[in-house]
LOSE-68418 format. One record per residue: x, y, z of N, C-alpha, C in turn. Coordinates in nm, 4 decimals. Example, Ala and Ser with C-alpha at 12.3 -4.5 7.8 and 13.67 -1.06 7.14 Angstrom:
// residues 2
1.3190;-0.5690;0.7800;1.2300;-0.4500;0.7800;1.3200;-0.3300;0.7800 .
1.2850;-0.2250;0.7080;1.3670;-0.1060;0.7140;1.2900;0.0030;0.7870 .
// end
This chain:
// residues 241
8.5459;12.9100;8.5514;8.4997;13.0411;8.5959;8.5202;13.0529;8.7466 .
8.5751;13.1679;8.7926;8.6014;13.1861;8.9341;8.4715;13.2086;9.0112 .
8.4728;13.1672;9.1378;8.3571;13.1853;9.2245;8.3491;13.3305;9.2701 .
8.2323;13.3939;9.2654;8.2237;13.5340;9.3075;8.2503;13.5504;9.4564 .
8.3098;13.6633;9.4925;8.3309;13.6938;9.6335;8.1970;13.7207;9.7013 .
8.1874;13.6852;9.8279;8.0660;13.7054;9.9062;8.0833;13.8271;9.9968 .
7.9957;13.9255;9.9816;8.0004;14.0478;10.0603;7.8792;14.0508;10.1533 .
7.9032;14.0809;10.2809;7.7957;14.0942;10.3783;7.7799;14.2418;10.4136 .
7.6624;14.2982;10.3848;7.6317;14.4378;10.4161;7.5482;14.4411;10.5433 .
7.5997;14.5105;10.6470;7.5304;14.5180;10.7757;7.4924;14.6637;10.8016 .
7.3629;14.6940;10.7933;7.3140;14.8310;10.8115;7.1677;14.8235;10.8521 .
7.1264;14.9081;10.9468;6.9872;14.9033;10.9898;6.8945;14.9816;10.8976 .
6.9497;15.0485;10.7965;6.8691;15.1224;10.6994;6.8357;15.0298;10.5820 .
6.7089;14.9912;10.5653;6.6737;14.8970;10.4575;6.7025;14.9521;10.3183 .
6.6971;15.0838;10.3009;6.7246;15.1423;10.1700;6.8722;15.1246;10.1340 .
6.9609;15.1439;10.2316;7.1038;15.1252;10.2064;7.1329;14.9785;10.1777 .
7.0709;14.8881;10.2538;7.0920;14.7456;10.2289;7.0495;14.7084;10.0876 .
6.9329;14.7574;10.0452;6.8846;14.7249;9.9115;6.9724;14.7875;9.8040 .
7.0114;14.9144;9.8246;7.0969;14.9832;9.7278;7.2284;14.9093;9.7076 .
7.2955;14.8756;9.8178;7.4262;14.8104;9.8065;7.4127;14.6671;9.7569 .
7.3072;14.5989;9.7960;7.2868;14.4633;9.7475;7.2717;14.4628;9.5952 .
7.1918;14.5550;9.5432;7.1711;14.5625;9.3981;7.2991;14.6069;9.3269 .
7.3654;14.7089;9.3826;7.4843;14.7644;9.3161;7.5990;14.6639;9.3144 .
7.6264;14.6023;9.4296;7.7363;14.5061;9.4361;7.7020;14.3786;9.3592 .
7.5741;14.3422;9.3590;7.5326;14.2271;9.2789;7.5564;14.2514;9.1318 .
7.5260;14.3737;9.0842;7.5490;14.4075;8.9441;7.6977;14.4094;8.9108 .
7.7818;14.4319;9.0129;7.9265;14.4335;8.9920;7.9881;14.2937;8.9970 .
7.9044;14.1927;9.0209;7.9528;14.0556;9.0159;7.9741;13.9885;9.1505 .
7.9340;14.0545;9.2584;7.9505;13.9958;9.3913;7.8226;13.9260;9.4363 .
7.8397;13.8257;9.5197;7.7253;13.7609;9.5850;7.7043;13.8340;9.7175 .
7.5891;13.8987;9.7340;7.5686;13.9874;9.8478;7.4676;13.9326;9.9470 .
7.5026;13.9386;10.0757;7.4135;13.9066;10.1863;7.3880;14.0354;10.2631 .
7.2759;14.0460;10.3310;7.2469;14.1653;10.4100;7.1991;14.1277;10.5496 .
7.2279;14.2175;10.6449;7.1851;14.1992;10.7828;7.1523;14.3356;10.8412 .
7.0531;14.3395;10.9324;7.0096;14.4657;10.9915;7.0726;14.4917;11.1277 .
7.1380;14.3909;11.1859;7.1966;14.4081;11.3193;7.3069;14.3043;11.3405 .
7.3704;14.3131;11.4573;7.4814;14.2240;11.4854;7.4428;14.0780;11.4958 .
7.3248;14.0503;11.5497;7.2810;13.9109;11.5628;7.2657;13.8462;11.4255 .
7.2034;13.9174;11.3330;7.1894;13.8642;11.1970;7.3260;13.8518;11.1297 .
7.4128;13.9494;11.1531;7.5462;13.9449;11.0953;7.6213;13.8188;11.1365 .
7.6216;13.7867;11.2666;7.6959;13.6710;11.3142;7.6334;13.5411;11.2641 .
7.5010;13.5376;11.2554;7.4348;13.4167;11.2059;7.4742;13.3903;11.0605 .
7.4762;13.4945;10.9789;7.5129;13.4776;10.8382;7.6609;13.4434;10.8253 .
7.7464;13.5137;10.9017;7.8906;13.4907;10.8934;7.9285;13.3495;10.9349 .
7.8538;13.2938;11.0294;7.8828;13.1578;11.0753;7.8227;13.0513;10.9833 .
7.7247;13.0920;10.9009;7.6554;12.9951;10.8175;7.7074;12.9815;10.6764 .
7.7897;13.0763;10.6318;7.8412;13.0672;10.4955;7.9733;13.1432;10.4843 .
8.0403;13.1249;10.3736;8.1676;13.1928;10.3510;8.1429;13.3408;10.3227 .
8.2112;13.4272;10.3970;8.2035;13.5708;10.3741;8.3454;13.6210;10.3478 .
8.3633;13.6944;10.2389;8.4962;13.7441;10.2017;8.5229;13.8864;10.2481 .
8.4152;13.9628;10.2737;8.4319;14.1002;10.3220;8.3003;14.1465;10.3829 .
8.3097;14.2273;10.4898;8.1908;14.2816;10.5558;8.1910;14.4336;10.5452 .
8.0793;14.4887;10.4993;8.0556;14.6329;10.5026;7.9687;14.6578;10.6245 .
8.0226;14.7254;10.7259;7.9605;14.7309;10.8582;7.9318;14.8742;10.9003 .
7.8048;14.9038;10.9267;7.7666;15.0363;10.9743;7.8065;15.0526;11.1204 .
7.8526;15.1715;11.1553;7.8940;15.1969;11.2931;7.7750;15.2030;11.3881 .
7.6700;15.2751;11.3494;7.5546;15.2965;11.4370;7.4475;15.1922;11.4092 .
7.4413;15.0911;11.4952;7.3448;14.9835;11.4810;7.2653;14.9678;11.6102 .
7.1430;14.9171;11.6019;7.0688;14.8871;11.7249;7.1344;14.7708;11.7985 .
7.1319;14.7776;11.9318;7.1995;14.6727;12.0077;7.3490;14.6982;12.0084 .
7.4284;14.5969;11.9784;7.5727;14.6150;11.9714;7.6085;14.7033;11.8519 .
7.6926;14.8036;11.8764;7.7297;14.8915;11.7657;7.8411;14.8296;11.6821 .
7.8728;14.8953;11.5714;7.9713;14.8408;11.4785;8.1088;14.8236;11.5385 .
8.1496;14.9154;11.6271;8.2818;14.9040;11.6892;8.2911;14.7775;11.7742 .
8.1880;14.7526;11.8533;8.1872;14.6324;11.9376;8.1844;14.5061;11.8526 .
8.1025;14.5071;11.7490;8.0940;14.3899;11.6617;8.2264;14.3636;11.5916 .
8.2919;14.4696;11.5468;8.4207;14.4526;11.4782;8.5254;14.3972;11.5744 .
8.5294;14.4499;11.6950;8.6256;14.4020;11.7942;8.6011;14.2549;11.8269 .
8.4750;14.2171;11.8455;8.4436;14.0768;11.8749;8.4720;13.9858;11.7568 .
8.4466;14.0357;11.6376;8.4724;13.9575;11.5172;8.6201;13.9255;11.5036 .
8.7050;14.0205;11.5421;8.8490;14.0024;11.5264;8.9043;13.8903;11.6128 .
8.8329;13.8526;11.7178;8.8775;13.7427;11.8035;8.8709;13.6106;11.7294 .
8.7751;13.5983;11.6361;8.7515;13.4694;11.5707;8.7791;13.4686;11.4217 .
8.7969;13.5856;11.3609;8.8055;13.5894;11.2150;8.8918;13.7057;11.1676 .
8.9586;13.6866;11.0545;9.0363;13.7925;10.9907;8.9662;13.8476;10.8678 .
8.8360;13.8205;10.8517;8.7641;13.8687;10.7343;8.7747;14.0212;10.7280 .
8.8054;14.0789;10.6118;8.8177;14.2249;10.6009;8.6865;14.2955;10.6327 .
8.6982;14.4142;10.6945;8.5816;14.4944;10.7325;8.5995;14.6373;10.6835 .
8.4984;14.6890;10.6137;8.4914;14.8310;10.5814;8.3810;14.8905;10.6668 .
8.4145;14.9891;10.7476;8.3166;15.0484;10.8374;8.2543;15.1722;10.7742 .
8.1222;15.1850;10.7884;8.0480;15.3011;10.7393;7.9965;15.3803;10.8586 .
7.9974;15.5135;10.8469;7.9415;15.5931;10.9547;7.9096;15.7335;10.9089 .
7.7977;15.7867;10.9612;7.7636;15.9268;10.9380;7.8564;16.0172;11.0175 .
7.9272;15.9591;11.1146;8.0257;16.0344;11.1932;8.1607;16.0188;11.1261 .
8.2035;16.1202;11.0520;8.3266;16.1084;10.9746;8.4460;16.1766;11.0361 .
8.4382;16.2119;11.1659;8.5488;16.2800;11.2310;8.6721;16.1905;11.2351 .
8.7887;16.2522;11.2344;8.9148;16.1788;11.2345;8.9226;16.0822;11.3521 .
8.8796;16.1244;11.4719;8.8871;16.0372;11.5890;8.8031;15.9123;11.5689 .
8.6830;15.9283;11.5109;8.5978;15.8123;11.4863;8.6633;15.7169;11.3880 .
8.7307;15.7719;11.2880;8.7980;15.6873;11.1889;8.9108;15.6080;11.2531 .
8.9904;15.6758;11.3349;9.1023;15.6086;11.4005;9.0523;15.5016;11.4966 .
8.9460;15.5313;11.5729;8.8903;15.4321;11.6657;8.8400;15.3108;11.5887 .
8.7715;15.3338;11.4770;8.7233;15.2232;11.3961;8.8365;15.1343;11.3485 .
8.9454;15.1951;11.3042;9.0603;15.1179;11.2588;9.1265;15.0447;11.3753 .
9.1276;15.1083;11.4922;9.1852;15.0435;11.6100;9.1067;14.9185;11.6494 .
8.9776;14.9163;11.6261;8.8955;14.8012;11.6593;8.9122;14.6864;11.5596 .
8.9912;14.7103;11.4535;9.0192;14.6027;11.3591;8.9635;14.6224;11.2208 .
8.8970;14.7368;11.1944;8.8458;14.7620;11.0598;8.9618;14.7826;10.9629 .
8.9409;14.7442;10.8379;9.0441;14.7605;10.7357;9.0322;14.8942;10.6633 .
8.9153;14.9539;10.6672;8.8939;15.0830;10.6026;8.7710;15.1477;10.6645 .
8.7529;15.2756;10.6387;8.6450;15.3536;10.6998;8.5936;15.4508;10.5955 .
8.4628;15.4507;10.5727;8.4032;15.5370;10.4715;8.2898;15.6167;10.5349 .
8.3002;15.7499;10.5355;8.1935;15.8305;10.5964;8.0702;15.8382;10.5071 .
7.9530;15.8445;10.5703;7.8277;15.8654;10.4995;7.8025;16.0156;10.4870 .
7.7356;16.0608;10.3806;7.6941;15.9822;10.2629;7.8151;15.9491;10.1765 .
7.8083;15.8381;10.1037;7.9201;15.7950;10.0215;7.8703;15.7600;9.8822 .
7.9625;15.7599;9.7882;7.9332;15.7201;9.6511;7.9564;15.5688;9.6406 .
7.8567;15.4911;9.6002;7.8764;15.3460;9.5886;7.9962;15.3088;9.5025 .
8.0322;15.3948;9.4079;8.1492;15.3661;9.3242;8.2773;15.3691;9.4062 .
8.2836;15.4597;9.5039;8.4020;15.4640;9.5900;8.4075;15.3407;9.6792 .
8.2927;15.3012;9.7327;8.2891;15.1797;9.8136;8.3339;15.0596;9.7311 .
8.2850;15.0478;9.6093;8.3232;14.9368;9.5226;8.4733;14.9366;9.4987 .
8.5310;15.0546;9.4747;8.6746;15.0643;9.4533;8.7524;15.0171;9.5755 .
8.7073;15.0560;9.6935;8.7767;15.0150;9.8158;8.7616;14.8655;9.8408 .
8.6458;14.8105;9.8106;8.6258;14.6663;9.8233;8.7248;14.5911;9.7353 .
8.7404;14.6355;9.6115;8.8333;14.5691;9.5196;8.9759;14.5739;9.5723 .
9.0170;14.6906;9.6239;9.1535;14.7053;9.6758;9.1764;14.6130;9.7943 .
9.0811;14.6103;9.8874;9.0987;14.5294;10.0087;9.0971;14.3802;9.9769 .
9.0079;14.3371;9.8889;9.0049;14.1951;9.8521;9.1325;14.1554;9.7783 .
9.1814;14.2441;9.6935;9.3068;14.2150;9.6228;9.4217;14.2031;9.7220 .
9.4265;14.2918;9.8197;9.5323;14.2867;9.9205;9.5192;14.1611;10.0054 .
9.3962;14.1229;10.0401;9.3747;14.0034;10.1223;9.4191;13.8764;10.0509 .
9.4085;13.8766;9.9180;9.4461;13.7570;9.8415;9.5929;13.7556;9.8009 .
9.6611;13.8679;9.8220;9.7996;13.8765;9.7751;9.8878;13.7786;9.8512 .
9.9809;13.7187;9.7810;10.0739;13.6249;9.8414;10.1925;13.6999;9.8992 .
10.2599;13.6441;10.0026;10.3798;13.7078;10.0558;10.4858;13.7215;9.9477 .
10.5587;13.8335;9.9497;10.6664;13.8527;9.8522;10.7868;13.7705;9.8933 .
10.8808;13.7546;9.7996;10.9992;13.6747;9.8260;11.0709;13.7237;9.9506 .
11.1080;13.6294;10.0388;11.1803;13.6637;10.1596;11.0908;13.6817;10.2805 .
10.9600;13.6910;10.2633;10.8709;13.7053;10.3764;10.8517;13.5711;10.4458 .
10.8191;13.5780;10.5733;10.7812;13.4565;10.6448;10.6464;13.4098;10.5956 .
10.6297;13.2788;10.5871;10.4985;13.2243;10.5554;10.4042;13.2520;10.6714 .
10.2750;13.2462;10.6415;10.1771;13.2641;10.7474;10.1888;13.1481;10.8452 .
10.1893;13.1799;10.9753;10.2008;13.0763;11.0776;10.1176;13.1188;11.1972 .
10.0610;13.0223;11.2707;9.9772;13.0580;11.3859;10.0533;13.1323;11.4953 .
10.1799;13.0940;11.5183;10.2587;13.1530;11.6264;10.3903;13.2069;11.5700 .
10.4231;13.3297;11.6066;10.5511;13.3894;11.5699;10.6254;13.4256;11.6982 .
10.7482;13.3751;11.7133;10.8291;13.4004;11.8320;10.9455;13.4932;11.7982 .
10.9720;13.5887;11.8894;11.0823;13.6820;11.8666;11.1253;13.7416;12.0002 .
11.2546;13.7404;12.0254;11.3140;13.8051;12.1435;11.2417;13.7694;12.2736 .
11.1983;13.6443;12.2848;11.1293;13.5993;12.4050;10.9799;13.6245;12.4037 .
10.9324;13.6994;12.3056;10.7904;13.7296;12.2928;10.7245;13.6311;12.1971 .
10.5905;13.6263;12.2024;10.5143;13.5310;12.1216;10.3878;13.5993;12.0719 .
10.3677;13.6017;11.9389;10.2455;13.6584;11.8825;10.1567;13.5459;11.8323 .
10.0370;13.5353;11.8912;9.9366;13.4391;11.8474;9.8533;13.5067;11.7392 .
9.8710;13.4653;11.6113;9.8042;13.5325;11.5003;9.6576;13.4937;11.4874 .
9.6167;13.3860;11.5542;9.4752;13.3484;11.5529;9.3963;13.4337;11.6523 .
9.4464;13.4416;11.7748;9.3780;13.5198;11.8783;9.4156;13.6673;11.8733 .
9.5188;13.7013;11.7937;9.5702;13.8384;11.7864;9.6111;13.8873;11.9246 .
9.6863;13.8005;11.9935;9.7337;13.8329;12.1272;9.8854;13.8243;12.1323 .
9.9431;13.9150;12.2081;10.0870;13.9186;12.2296;10.1155;13.8628;12.3683 .
10.2061;13.7634;12.3759;10.2403;13.7008;12.5035;10.3827;13.7427;12.5421 .
10.3970;13.7975;12.6620;10.5277;13.8438;12.7077;10.6132;13.7263;12.7544 .
10.7438;13.7476;12.7710;10.8304;13.6396;12.8221;10.7879;13.5891;12.9596 .
10.7157;13.6715;13.0374;10.6712;13.6301;13.1707;10.5303;13.5720;13.1693 .
10.4671;13.5643;13.0515;10.3350;13.5042;13.0412;10.2196;13.6026;13.0391 .
10.2477;13.7317;13.0444;10.1420;13.8322;13.0372;10.0806;13.8320;12.8975 .
9.9475;13.8333;12.8899;9.8772;13.8329;12.7617;9.8262;13.9739;12.7326 .
9.8598;14.0250;12.6138;9.8239;14.1611;12.5735;9.7387;14.1532;12.4482 .
9.6153;14.2025;12.4570;9.5301;14.2105;12.3388;9.5674;14.3319;12.2557 .
9.5791;14.3152;12.1243;9.6204;14.4240;12.0363;9.5032;14.4757;11.9543 .
9.4952;14.6085;11.9396;9.3979;14.6677;11.8488;9.4313;14.6321;11.7051 .
9.3361;14.6540;11.6152;9.3518;14.6101;11.4770;9.4750;14.6636;11.4083 .
9.4972;14.7943;11.4127;9.6113;14.8506;11.3417;9.7423;14.8154;11.4115 .
9.7431;14.8114;11.5467;9.8646;14.7714;11.6180;9.9048;14.6294;11.5801 .
9.8061;14.5410;11.5734;9.8352;14.4026;11.5355;9.8934;14.3968;11.3943 .
9.8334;14.4691;11.3007;9.8804;14.4614;11.1626;10.0199;14.5212;11.1452 .
10.0509;14.6267;11.2208;10.1865;14.6817;11.2149;10.2871;14.5802;11.2668 .
10.2591;14.5211;11.3837;10.3523;14.4230;11.4409;10.3641;14.3011;11.3505 .
10.2527;14.2511;11.2985;10.2572;14.1340;11.2123;10.3389;14.1623;11.0865 .
10.3245;14.2815;11.0309;10.4016;14.3180;10.9114;10.5504;14.3245;10.9431 .
10.5862;14.3841;11.0563;10.7270;14.3900;11.0966;10.7835;14.2496;11.1182 .
10.7040;14.1615;11.1782;10.7504;14.0250;11.2044;10.7663;13.9440;11.0768 .
10.6911;13.9750;10.9739;10.7043;13.9041;10.8462;10.8241;13.9544;10.7663 .
10.8834;14.0648;10.8108;11.0006;14.1208;10.7421;11.1090;14.1546;10.8442 .
11.1550;14.0563;10.9236;11.2511;14.0874;11.0301;11.3842;14.1368;10.9753 .
11.4451;14.2283;11.0514;11.5779;14.2823;11.0179;11.5814;14.3508;10.8813 .
11.4676;14.4032;10.8392;11.4588;14.4785;10.7143;11.3925;14.6126;10.7421 .
11.4469;14.7184;10.6806;11.3858;14.8500;10.6967;11.2591;14.8576;10.6124 .
11.1479;14.8925;10.6770;11.0198;14.9073;10.6085;10.9825;15.0546;10.6087 .
10.9543;15.1083;10.4928;10.9195;15.2495;10.4831;10.7809;15.2746;10.5410 .
10.7553;15.3997;10.5780;10.6218;15.4347;10.6259;10.5177;15.4092;10.5171 .
10.5514;15.4396;10.3911;10.4569;15.4160;10.2819;10.4202;15.2684;10.2733 .
10.5189;15.1804;10.2889;10.4937;15.0361;10.2835;10.4008;14.9956;10.3976 .
10.4276;15.0466;10.5178;10.3452;15.0110;10.6329;10.2037;15.0650;10.6186 .
10.1895;15.1880;10.5715;10.0564;15.2450;10.5500;9.9790;15.1602;10.4503 .
10.0463;15.1190;10.3421;9.9805;15.0381;10.2392;9.9342;14.9053;10.2967 .
10.0198;14.8403;10.3749;9.9857;14.7102;10.4306;9.8802;14.7191;10.5409 .
9.8821;14.8263;10.6179;9.7936;14.8366;10.7339;9.6616;14.9041;10.7002 .
9.6669;15.0104;10.6181;9.5472;15.0892;10.5919;9.5059;15.0933;10.4454 .
9.5876;15.0425;10.3541;9.5564;15.0545;10.2130;9.6290;15.1721;10.1512 .
9.5896;15.2080;10.0302;9.6621;15.3088;9.9540;9.6461;15.4506;10.0073 .
9.5363;15.4769;10.0787;9.5110;15.6130;10.1245;9.6205;15.6562;10.2215 .
9.6704;15.7771;10.2070;9.7795;15.8237;10.2908;9.7294;15.9016;10.4136 .
9.6979;16.0287;10.3981;9.6527;16.1098;10.5109;9.5171;16.0578;10.5603 .
9.4947;16.0463;10.6939;9.5826;16.0863;10.8034;9.6648;15.9709;10.8593 .
9.6859;15.8631;10.7823;9.7384;15.7395;10.8391;9.8905;15.7358;10.8506 .
9.9632;15.8297;10.7869;10.1072;15.8334;10.8065;10.1399;15.8508;10.9545 .
10.0747;15.9472;11.0161;10.0962;15.9722;11.1583;10.0453;15.8559;11.2430 .
9.9386;15.7896;11.2007;9.8832;15.6777;11.2764;9.9849;15.5645;11.2896 .
10.0699;15.5445;11.1886;10.1737;15.4414;11.1961;10.2689;15.4714;11.3108 .
10.3093;15.5975;11.3253;10.3996;15.6348;11.4346;10.3338;15.6118;11.5709 .
10.2044;15.6401;11.5793;10.1314;15.6180;11.7047;10.1266;15.4682;11.7366 .
10.1013;15.3859;11.6351;10.0997;15.2401;11.6552;10.2346;15.1908;11.7053 .
10.3428;15.2372;11.6434;10.4768;15.1947;11.6843;10.5036;15.2362;11.8282 .
10.4603;15.3555;11.8650;10.4792;15.4015;12.0029;10.4073;15.3092;12.1008 .
10.2842;15.2700;12.0682;10.2104;15.1788;12.1564;10.2767;15.0421;12.1626 .
10.3232;14.9931;12.0475;10.3883;14.8621;12.0457;10.5157;14.8632;12.1290 .
10.5933;14.9694;12.1193;10.7132;14.9789;12.2021;10.6773;14.9747;12.3501 .
10.5685;15.0403;12.3865;10.5242;15.0384;12.5255;10.4866;14.8966;12.5677 .
10.4115;14.8255;12.4820;10.3749;14.6863;12.5120;10.4986;14.5992;12.5255 .
10.5961;14.6212;12.4367;10.7152;14.5371;12.4323;10.8226;14.5816;12.5309 .
10.7914;14.6840;12.6115;10.8867;14.7377;12.7092;11.0159;14.7778;12.6400 .
10.9992;14.8390;12.5234;11.1113;14.8814;12.4402;11.1284;15.0326;12.4602 .
11.2344;15.0726;12.5240;11.2567;15.2130;12.5589;11.2504;15.3020;12.4355 .
11.1532;15.3936;12.4335;11.1343;15.4789;12.3162;11.2557;15.5682;12.2891 .
11.3343;15.6009;12.3955;11.4515;15.6873;12.3762;11.5676;15.6120;12.3120 .
11.5717;15.4805;12.3343;11.6772;15.3981;12.2746;11.6228;15.2582;12.2471 .
11.5298;15.2469;12.1521;11.4621;15.1182;12.1275;11.5589;15.0124;12.0752 .
11.5399;14.8911;12.1245;11.6235;14.7794;12.0817;11.5500;14.6827;11.9902 .
11.4170;14.6829;11.9941;11.3387;14.5909;11.9115;11.2852;14.6581;11.7857 .
11.2053;14.7635;11.8022;11.1527;14.8358;11.6862;11.2321;14.9646;11.6725 .
11.3252;14.9648;11.5807;11.4159;15.0788;11.5646;11.3662;15.1740;11.4571 .
11.3860;15.3017;11.4814;11.3515;15.4039;11.3827;11.4671;15.4217;11.2852 .
11.4361;15.4140;11.1572;11.5349;15.4434;11.0532;11.5010;15.5830;11.0022 .
11.5796;15.6781;11.0361;11.5472;15.8189;11.0157;11.5122;15.8503;10.8709 .
11.4015;15.9217;10.8561;11.3505;15.9673;10.7255;11.3038;15.8537;10.6353 .
11.2994;15.7304;10.6887;11.2537;15.6165;10.6068;11.1372;15.5452;10.6727 .
11.1616;15.4848;10.7898;11.0551;15.4067;10.8521;11.1045;15.3332;10.9744 .
11.0773;15.2015;10.9812;11.1078;15.1236;11.1004;11.1679;14.9879;11.0641 .
11.2388;14.9300;11.1621;11.3027;14.7999;11.1442;11.2833;14.7182;11.2707 .
11.2424;14.5919;11.2565;11.2337;14.5010;11.3701;11.3682;14.4292;11.3830 .
11.4426;14.4614;11.4889;11.5761;14.4069;11.5066;11.5710;14.2795;11.5899 .
11.5227;14.1731;11.5294;11.5138;14.0441;11.5993;11.4913;13.9343;11.4966 .
11.5396;13.8151;11.5291;11.5093;13.6982;11.4471;11.3694;13.6479;11.4848 .
11.2976;13.5951;11.3859;11.1604;13.5499;11.4087;11.1500;13.4025;11.3722 .
11.0906;13.3262;11.4633;11.0705;13.1829;11.4417;10.9212;13.1546;11.4276 .
10.8877;13.0661;11.3348;10.7487;13.0235;11.3166;10.7210;12.8980;11.3980 .
10.5980;12.8866;11.4462;10.5610;12.7708;11.5256;10.4168;12.7325;11.4930 .
10.3938;12.6068;11.4644;10.2588;12.5578;11.4430;10.1972;12.5199;11.5769 .
10.0647;12.5429;11.5863;9.9969;12.5062;11.7108;9.9628;12.3596;11.7129 .
// end
């Protein structure tokens, strides 16, 4: 029998914590709960956590800060919850490293569905031809540290990447010299949901080109394949730390 996934629910509302703990427990998950960031980090450091459901508005450090700090040490998937469902808030949450964003009030069935999708994606193996997971990926004089999620320039400059920017670059590096469609990138970076994330992919690529000093008018590293998507025009080498 397989071991149940462990879900950590972080919300300062005790009713929401109890509701989700009972609902996800009935769905077969082992659920932990925390009311703030301090409790969240204590639980995350003390046991295996497979996914975090994280409220944006928390006492003390808010969800955005906690997600950003978490990304420095862990790749555990995060679904962010917030009563603020504006598009800008969603994009900011994803930029901080969240894997998905669900506005309040929400249907627990929708949350459960998104949890299943994200856990399935997290467990998926690379398809044939992809690079294996490696701590360091080198390309065109640049170096991506996949543990720290930092990009190192040929001159030694260290660039911290937001969550979606990192996932776009990492996906391109795992499929060098191959055209990747926008749909493929959206699926890998944000999940199955399309709008408004199609445009977000283009914004991520624009930022990455700026980081990589890749002229947007005539890019040499991340090339646009018209009406399809993008291609990383470089060989990629793996390096163990």
